[in-house]
TIZAMAR-698915 format. One record per atom (N, C-alpha, C): x, y, z; residue number from 1; residue in three letters; atom name. Coordinates in Angstrom, 2 decimals, always signed. Example, Ala and Ser with C-alpha at 12.3 -4.5 7.8 and 13.67 -1.06 7.14 Angstrom:
+---------+---------+---------+-----+-----+----+
!       x !       y !       z !   i !  aa ! at !
+---------+---------+---------+-----+-----+----+
!  +13.19 !   -5.69 !   +7.80 !   1 ! ALA !  N !
!  +12.30 !   -4.50 !   +7.80 !   1 ! ALA ! CA !
!  +13.20 !   -3.30 !   +7.80 !   1 ! ALA !  C !
!  +12.85 !   -2.25 !   +7.08 !   2 ! SER !  N !
!  +13.67 !   -1.06 !   +7.14 !   2 ! SER ! CA !
!  +12.90 !   +0.03 !   +7.87 !   2 ! SER !  C !
+---------+---------+---------+-----+-----+----+
***
This chain:
+---------+---------+---------+-----+-----+----+
!       x !       y !       z !   i !  aa ! at !
+---------+---------+---------+-----+-----+----+
!  -27.75 !   +2.35 !  +11.96 !   1 ! MET !  N !
!  -27.26 !   +1.58 !  +10.85 !   1 ! MET ! CA !
!  -25.87 !   +2.09 !  +10.46 !   1 ! MET !  C !
!  -24.97 !   +1.18 !  +10.23 !   2 ! SER !  N !
!  -23.59 !   +1.51 !   +9.90 !   2 ! SER ! CA !
!  -23.47 !   +2.02 !   +8.46 !   2 ! SER !  C !
!  -22.58 !   +2.97 !   +8.25 !   3 ! SER !  N !
!  -22.34 !   +3.48 !   +6.90 !   3 ! SER ! CA !
!  -21.25 !   +2.68 !   +6.19 !   3 ! SER !  C !
!  -20.67 !   +1.70 !   +6.87 !   4 ! LEU !  N !
!  -19.63 !   +0.88 !   +6.26 !   4 ! LEU ! CA !
!  -20.26 !   -0.18 !   +5.37 !   4 ! LEU !  C !
!  -19.57 !   -0.50 !   +4.27 !   5 ! LYS !  N !
!  -20.07 !   -1.53 !   +3.38 !   5 ! LYS ! CA !
!  -19.02 !   -2.62 !   +3.22 !   5 ! LYS !  C !
!  -19.48 !   -3.81 !   +2.95 !   6 ! GLN !  N !
!  -18.56 !   -4.92 !   +2.74 !   6 ! GLN ! CA !
!  -18.06 !   -4.88 !   +1.31 !   6 ! GLN !  C !
!  -16.79 !   -5.20 !   +1.15 !   7 ! VAL !  N !
!  -16.20 !   -5.29 !   -0.18 !   7 ! VAL ! CA !
!  -15.47 !   -6.62 !   -0.29 !   7 ! VAL !  C !
!  -15.37 !   -7.12 !   -1.50 !   8 ! LYS !  N !
!  -14.64 !   -8.35 !   -1.75 !   8 ! LYS ! CA !
!  -13.22 !   -7.98 !   -2.11 !   8 ! LYS !  C !
!  -12.26 !   -8.47 !   -1.35 !   9 ! LEU !  N !
!  -10.85 !   -8.20 !   -1.62 !   9 ! LEU ! CA !
!  -10.25 !   -9.39 !   -2.34 !   9 ! LEU !  C !
!   -9.56 !   -9.12 !   -3.43 !  10 ! ASP !  N !
!   -8.83 !  -10.14 !   -4.16 !  10 ! ASP ! CA !
!   -7.35 !   -9.88 !   -3.90 !  10 ! ASP !  C !
!   -6.75 !  -10.72 !   -3.09 !  11 ! LEU !  N !
!   -5.36 !  -10.50 !   -2.70 !  11 ! LEU ! CA !
!   -4.35 !  -11.02 !   -3.71 !  11 ! LEU !  C !
!   -4.81 !  -11.66 !   -4.77 !  12 ! SER !  N !
!   -3.88 !  -12.11 !   -5.81 !  12 ! SER ! CA !
!   -3.99 !  -11.15 !   -6.99 !  12 ! SER !  C !
!   -2.86 !  -10.69 !   -7.45 !  13 ! ASP !  N !
!   -2.88 !   -9.76 !   -8.58 !  13 ! ASP ! CA !
!   -2.32 !  -10.41 !   -9.85 !  13 ! ASP !  C !
!   -2.35 !  -11.74 !   -9.88 !  14 ! GLU !  N !
!   -1.77 !  -12.46 !  -11.01 !  14 ! GLU ! CA !
!   -2.50 !  -12.19 !  -12.32 !  14 ! GLU !  C !
!   -3.80 !  -11.94 !  -12.28 !  15 ! SER !  N !
!   -4.57 !  -11.75 !  -13.51 !  15 ! SER ! CA !
!   -4.68 !  -10.28 !  -13.91 !  15 ! SER !  C !
!   -4.09 !   -9.39 !  -13.15 !  16 ! ILE !  N !
!   -4.17 !   -7.96 !  -13.44 !  16 ! ILE ! CA !
!   -2.89 !   -7.51 !  -14.12 !  16 ! ILE !  C !
!   -3.01 !   -6.86 !  -15.27 !  17 ! ALA !  N !
!   -1.85 !   -6.36 !  -16.02 !  17 ! ALA ! CA !
!   -1.49 !   -4.99 !  -15.48 !  17 ! ALA !  C !
!   -0.79 !   -4.96 !  -14.34 !  18 ! TRP !  N !
!   -0.47 !   -3.69 !  -13.66 !  18 ! TRP ! CA !
!   +0.36 !   -2.76 !  -14.53 !  18 ! TRP !  C !
!   +1.10 !   -3.29 !  -15.49 !  19 ! GLU !  N !
!   +1.91 !   -2.43 !  -16.34 !  19 ! GLU ! CA !
!   +1.05 !   -1.50 !  -17.21 !  19 ! GLU !  C !
!   -0.23 !   -1.78 !  -17.32 !  20 ! ASN !  N !
!   -1.15 !   -0.94 !  -18.09 !  20 ! ASN ! CA !
!   -1.80 !   +0.16 !  -17.26 !  20 ! ASN !  C !
!   -1.48 !   +0.22 !  -15.98 !  21 ! TYR !  N !
!   -2.10 !   +1.20 !  -15.09 !  21 ! TYR ! CA !
!   -1.16 !   +2.36 !  -14.80 !  21 ! TYR !  C !
!   -1.74 !   +3.52 !  -14.63 !  22 ! LYS !  N !
!   -0.99 !   +4.72 !  -14.27 !  22 ! LYS ! CA !
!   -0.49 !   +4.60 !  -12.83 !  22 ! LYS !  C !
!   +0.73 !   +5.10 !  -12.59 !  23 ! THR !  N !
!   +1.30 !   +5.09 !  -11.25 !  23 ! THR ! CA !
!   +1.29 !   +6.51 !  -10.68 !  23 ! THR !  C !
!   +0.87 !   +6.61 !   -9.42 !  24 ! PHE !  N !
!   +0.80 !   +7.89 !   -8.73 !  24 ! PHE ! CA !
!   +1.76 !   +7.87 !   -7.55 !  24 ! PHE !  C !
!   +2.60 !   +8.89 !   -7.42 !  25 ! GLU !  N !
!   +3.47 !   +9.05 !   -6.26 !  25 ! GLU ! CA !
!   +2.76 !  +10.04 !   -5.33 !  25 ! GLU !  C !
!   +2.43 !   +9.59 !   -4.12 !  26 ! VAL !  N !
!   +1.64 !  +10.42 !   -3.20 !  26 ! VAL ! CA !
!   +2.40 !  +10.63 !   -1.90 !  26 ! VAL !  C !
!   +2.58 !  +11.88 !   -1.50 !  27 ! GLU !  N !
!   +3.18 !  +12.23 !   -0.21 !  27 ! GLU ! CA !
!   +2.04 !  +12.38 !   +0.78 !  27 ! GLU !  C !
!   +1.93 !  +11.45 !   +1.71 !  28 ! LEU !  N !
!   +0.84 !  +11.48 !   +2.69 !  28 ! LEU ! CA !
!   +1.10 !  +12.52 !   +3.77 !  28 ! LEU !  C !
!   +0.07 !  +13.26 !   +4.11 !  29 ! LYS !  N !
!   +0.13 !  +14.21 !   +5.21 !  29 ! LYS ! CA !
!   -1.12 !  +14.09 !   +6.06 !  29 ! LYS !  C !
!   -2.25 !  +13.89 !   +5.43 !  30 ! GLU !  N !
!   -3.51 !  +13.70 !   +6.14 !  30 ! GLU ! CA !
!   -4.39 !  +12.79 !   +5.30 !  30 ! GLU !  C !
!   -5.68 !  +12.91 !   +5.41 !  31 ! ASN !  N !
!   -6.59 !  +12.01 !   +4.71 !  31 ! ASN ! CA !
!   -6.35 !  +12.00 !   +3.21 !  31 ! ASN !  C !
!   -6.48 !  +10.83 !   +2.61 !  32 ! LEU !  N !
!   -6.31 !  +10.65 !   +1.18 !  32 ! LEU ! CA !
!   -7.56 !  +10.01 !   +0.62 !  32 ! LEU !  C !
!   -8.08 !  +10.55 !   -0.48 !  33 ! VAL !  N !
!   -9.21 !   +9.97 !   -1.19 !  33 ! VAL ! CA !
!   -8.72 !   +9.57 !   -2.57 !  33 ! VAL !  C !
!   -8.89 !   +8.31 !   -2.92 !  34 ! ILE !  N !
!   -8.48 !   +7.79 !   -4.22 !  34 ! ILE ! CA !
!   -9.73 !   +7.63 !   -5.07 !  34 ! ILE !  C !
!   -9.79 !   +8.38 !   -6.18 !  35 ! ASN !  N !
!  -10.95 !   +8.35 !   -7.07 !  35 ! ASN ! CA !
!  -10.66 !   +7.73 !   -8.43 !  35 ! ASN !  C !
!   -9.41 !   +7.33 !   -8.65 !  36 ! GLU !  N !
!   -9.02 !   +6.81 !   -9.96 !  36 ! GLU ! CA !
!   -8.26 !   +5.50 !   -9.78 !  36 ! GLU !  C !
!   -8.55 !   +4.53 !  -10.65 !  37 ! GLU !  N !
!   -7.83 !   +3.27 !  -10.56 !  37 ! GLU ! CA !
!   -6.37 !   +3.50 !  -10.90 !  37 ! GLU !  C !
!   -5.51 !   +2.63 !  -10.37 !  38 ! GLY !  N !
!   -4.09 !   +2.74 !  -10.65 !  38 ! GLY ! CA !
!   -3.25 !   +2.21 !   -9.51 !  38 ! GLY !  C !
!   -1.96 !   +2.49 !   -9.60 !  39 ! ILE !  N !
!   -0.99 !   +2.07 !   -8.59 !  39 ! ILE ! CA !
!   -0.59 !   +3.31 !   -7.80 !  39 ! ILE !  C !
!   -0.73 !   +3.24 !   -6.50 !  40 ! TYR !  N !
!   -0.43 !   +4.38 !   -5.63 !  40 ! TYR ! CA !
!   +0.75 !   +4.04 !   -4.73 !  40 ! TYR !  C !
!   +1.86 !   +4.73 !   -4.94 !  41 ! HIS !  N !
!   +3.05 !   +4.59 !   -4.11 !  41 ! HIS ! CA !
!   +2.95 !   +5.67 !   -3.04 !  41 ! HIS !  C !
!   +2.66 !   +5.25 !   -1.82 !  42 ! LEU !  N !
!   +2.40 !   +6.17 !   -0.72 !  42 ! LEU ! CA !
!   +3.65 !   +6.37 !   +0.11 !  42 ! LEU !  C !
!   +4.04 !   +7.64 !   +0.29 !  43 ! LYS !  N !
!   +5.24 !   +7.98 !   +1.06 !  43 ! LYS ! CA !
!   +4.85 !   +8.99 !   +2.14 !  43 ! LYS !  C !
!   +5.69 !   +9.09 !   +3.16 !  44 ! GLY !  N !
!   +5.46 !  +10.09 !   +4.20 !  44 ! GLY ! CA !
!   +4.96 !   +9.49 !   +5.49 !  44 ! GLY !  C !
!   +4.19 !  +10.28 !   +6.21 !  45 ! THR !  N !
!   +3.65 !   +9.88 !   +7.50 !  45 ! THR ! CA !
!   +2.16 !  +10.14 !   +7.54 !  45 ! THR !  C !
!   +1.41 !   +9.18 !   +8.02 !  46 ! LEU !  N !
!   -0.03 !   +9.34 !   +8.17 !  46 ! LEU ! CA !
!   -0.36 !   +9.11 !   +9.64 !  46 ! LEU !  C !
!   -0.66 !  +10.19 !  +10.34 !  47 ! ILE !  N !
!   -0.97 !  +10.11 !  +11.76 !  47 ! ILE ! CA !
!   -2.43 !  +10.50 !  +11.95 !  47 ! ILE !  C !
!   -3.22 !   +9.59 !  +12.47 !  48 ! ASP !  N !
!   -4.63 !   +9.83 !  +12.75 !  48 ! ASP ! CA !
!   -5.36 !  +10.31 !  +11.50 !  48 ! ASP !  C !
!   -5.07 !   +9.68 !  +10.37 !  49 ! GLY !  N !
!   -5.73 !  +10.01 !   +9.11 !  49 ! GLY ! CA !
!   -6.33 !   +8.76 !   +8.51 !  49 ! GLY !  C !
!   -6.80 !   +8.88 !   +7.29 !  50 ! GLY !  N !
!   -7.43 !   +7.74 !   +6.66 !  50 ! GLY ! CA !
!   -7.23 !   +7.73 !   +5.16 !  50 ! GLY !  C !
!   -7.45 !   +6.58 !   +4.56 !  51 ! ILE !  N !
!   -7.39 !   +6.40 !   +3.12 !  51 ! ILE ! CA !
!   -8.76 !   +5.89 !   +2.69 !  51 ! ILE !  C !
!   -9.41 !   +6.61 !   +1.78 !  52 ! THR !  N !
!  -10.70 !   +6.20 !   +1.25 !  52 ! THR ! CA !
!  -10.52 !   +5.89 !   -0.23 !  52 ! THR !  C !
!  -10.94 !   +4.69 !   -0.63 !  53 ! ILE !  N !
!  -10.88 !   +4.29 !   -2.03 !  53 ! ILE ! CA !
!  -12.28 !   +4.39 !   -2.59 !  53 ! ILE !  C !
!  -12.46 !   +5.29 !   -3.56 !  54 ! ASN !  N !
!  -13.77 !   +5.58 !   -4.11 !  54 ! ASN ! CA !
!  -13.76 !   +5.35 !   -5.62 !  54 ! ASN !  C !
!  -13.47 !   +4.12 !   -6.03 !  55 ! THR !  N !
!  -13.47 !   +3.75 !   -7.44 !  55 ! THR ! CA !
!  -13.84 !   +2.29 !   -7.56 !  55 ! THR !  C !
!  -14.43 !   +1.92 !   -8.66 !  56 ! LYS !  N !
!  -14.75 !   +0.52 !   -8.91 !  56 ! LYS ! CA !
!  -13.62 !   -0.19 !   -9.64 !  56 ! LYS !  C !
!  -12.60 !   +0.59 !  -10.07 !  57 ! GLY !  N !
!  -11.46 !   +0.02 !  -10.77 !  57 ! GLY ! CA !
!  -10.47 !   -0.59 !   -9.79 !  57 ! GLY !  C !
!   -9.44 !   -1.20 !  -10.33 !  58 ! TYR !  N !
!   -8.40 !   -1.81 !   -9.51 !  58 ! TYR ! CA !
!   -7.47 !   -0.75 !   -8.94 !  58 ! TYR !  C !
!   -7.09 !   -0.94 !   -7.67 !  59 ! VAL !  N !
!   -6.17 !   -0.05 !   -6.99 !  59 ! VAL ! CA !
!   -5.13 !   -0.91 !   -6.28 !  59 ! VAL !  C !
!   -3.86 !   -0.58 !   -6.52 !  60 ! LYS !  N !
!   -2.77 !   -1.27 !   -5.83 !  60 ! LYS ! CA !
!   -2.08 !   -0.23 !   -4.95 !  60 ! LYS !  C !
!   -1.95 !   -0.53 !   -3.66 !  61 ! LEU !  N !
!   -1.30 !   +0.39 !   -2.72 !  61 ! LEU ! CA !
!   +0.07 !   -0.14 !   -2.37 !  61 ! LEU !  C !
!   +1.08 !   +0.71 !   -2.50 !  62 ! ILE !  N !
!   +2.45 !   +0.38 !   -2.08 !  62 ! ILE ! CA !
!   +2.77 !   +1.33 !   -0.94 !  62 ! ILE !  C !
!   +2.95 !   +0.80 !   +0.25 !  63 ! PHE !  N !
!   +3.19 !   +1.61 !   +1.44 !  63 ! PHE ! CA !
!   +4.69 !   +1.77 !   +1.70 !  63 ! PHE !  C !
!   +5.15 !   +2.99 !   +1.72 !  64 ! ASP !  N !
!   +6.50 !   +3.34 !   +2.11 !  64 ! ASP ! CA !
!   +6.35 !   +4.50 !   +3.10 !  64 ! ASP !  C !
!   +5.59 !   +4.22 !   +4.16 !  65 ! VAL !  N !
!   +5.16 !   +5.29 !   +5.08 !  65 ! VAL ! CA !
!   +5.26 !   +4.83 !   +6.52 !  65 ! VAL !  C !
!   +5.20 !   +5.81 !   +7.40 !  66 ! LEU !  N !
!   +5.04 !   +5.56 !   +8.82 !  66 ! LEU ! CA !
!   +3.55 !   +5.70 !   +9.10 !  66 ! LEU !  C !
!   +2.92 !   +4.61 !   +9.54 !  67 ! LEU !  N !
!   +1.49 !   +4.62 !   +9.79 !  67 ! LEU ! CA !
!   +1.23 !   +4.58 !  +11.29 !  67 ! LEU !  C !
!   +0.41 !   +5.52 !  +11.76 !  68 ! LYS !  N !
!   +0.00 !   +5.53 !  +13.16 !  68 ! LYS ! CA !
!   -1.48 !   +5.81 !  +13.22 !  68 ! LYS !  C !
!   -2.22 !   +4.95 !  +13.93 !  69 ! ILE !  N !
!   -3.66 !   +5.11 !  +14.11 !  69 ! ILE ! CA !
!   -4.32 !   +5.40 !  +12.76 !  69 ! ILE !  C !
!   -4.23 !   +4.42 !  +11.86 !  70 ! VAL !  N !
!   -4.72 !   +4.61 !  +10.50 !  70 ! VAL ! CA !
!   -6.06 !   +3.92 !  +10.34 !  70 ! VAL !  C !
!   -6.95 !   +4.56 !   +9.61 !  71 ! LYS !  N !
!   -8.24 !   +4.00 !   +9.26 !  71 ! LYS ! CA !
!   -8.27 !   +3.86 !   +7.74 !  71 ! LYS !  C !
!   -8.52 !   +2.67 !   +7.23 !  72 ! VAL !  N !
!   -8.66 !   +2.48 !   +5.80 !  72 ! VAL ! CA !
!  -10.13 !   +2.18 !   +5.54 !  72 ! VAL !  C !
!  -10.76 !   +3.02 !   +4.72 !  73 ! GLN !  N !
!  -12.17 !   +2.87 !   +4.40 !  73 ! GLN ! CA !
!  -12.31 !   +2.60 !   +2.92 !  73 ! GLN !  C !
!  -12.99 !   +1.51 !   +2.58 !  74 ! LEU !  N !
!  -13.20 !   +1.16 !   +1.17 !  74 ! LEU ! CA !
!  -14.59 !   +1.53 !   +0.74 !  74 ! LEU !  C !
+---------+---------+---------+-----+-----+----+
***
């Protein structure tokens, strides 16, 4: 049995007041676990790593990174 779960993605952020959310500047080096809702500005390089989102709140990812062999797990 797979440990992956299905999630519903809402690709429109028109109804979300992003100005009310905290912004995090993150320098990627290896695996990242996000446990808090907010806006994550990701910088750096992620090689053979992953991003795990572990919150029921809204998360906005802004990628300013070099991505190679990336796994995103929700």
